[in-house]
Residue, then its C-alpha position, 0 to 999 in steps of 0.5 A: m232837752a228838745l221836746v215839741m208840745t201838741t194840743s188837738g188842734v193847736a199847732a206845736k210849739t219847740i220848747r228848750t228846758g236847761t240849767v246855767t250856772l253863774e258864778l260869784t264872777d258872771l254878770t252875763k253868761a252865754v247860754t247854747f242850746a243843746v239843739a236850735m230853735p227854729n228862729a230867735n221868736y221864743r218867750l223865756l221862764l226863769e227859775r231862781t233858787g236863789n237870792a230873789s234881790t238880783v235882777l236877771w234878764v236876757t238880751s241876744k237872744t237867737a235861734s243857738g241861745f241866750t245870754l244872761n245877765a245879773t244886776i250882781g255876781i251872784s252863786e247860783t244854778v238857774g233853770y230855764y223854759a224857753i218855749e217857741d211864739 
């Protein structure tokens, strides 16, 4: 989903939201935005519903997407929110 958030006196920020499904065999998963961000300067918030003891982290951020990494294979759908810096 593509959103633009504005408030009075504050510049608009581009936001992308979505989900990525990890399978037990996935230690990395490429995520591609349906609509690219303006650039690679954005922050990511991950929303977990599964095994909290598994560490997830992001690498390879580009305007088109990012790579989600896991310490061990898990079967879980992870929500993400990308917010332009």
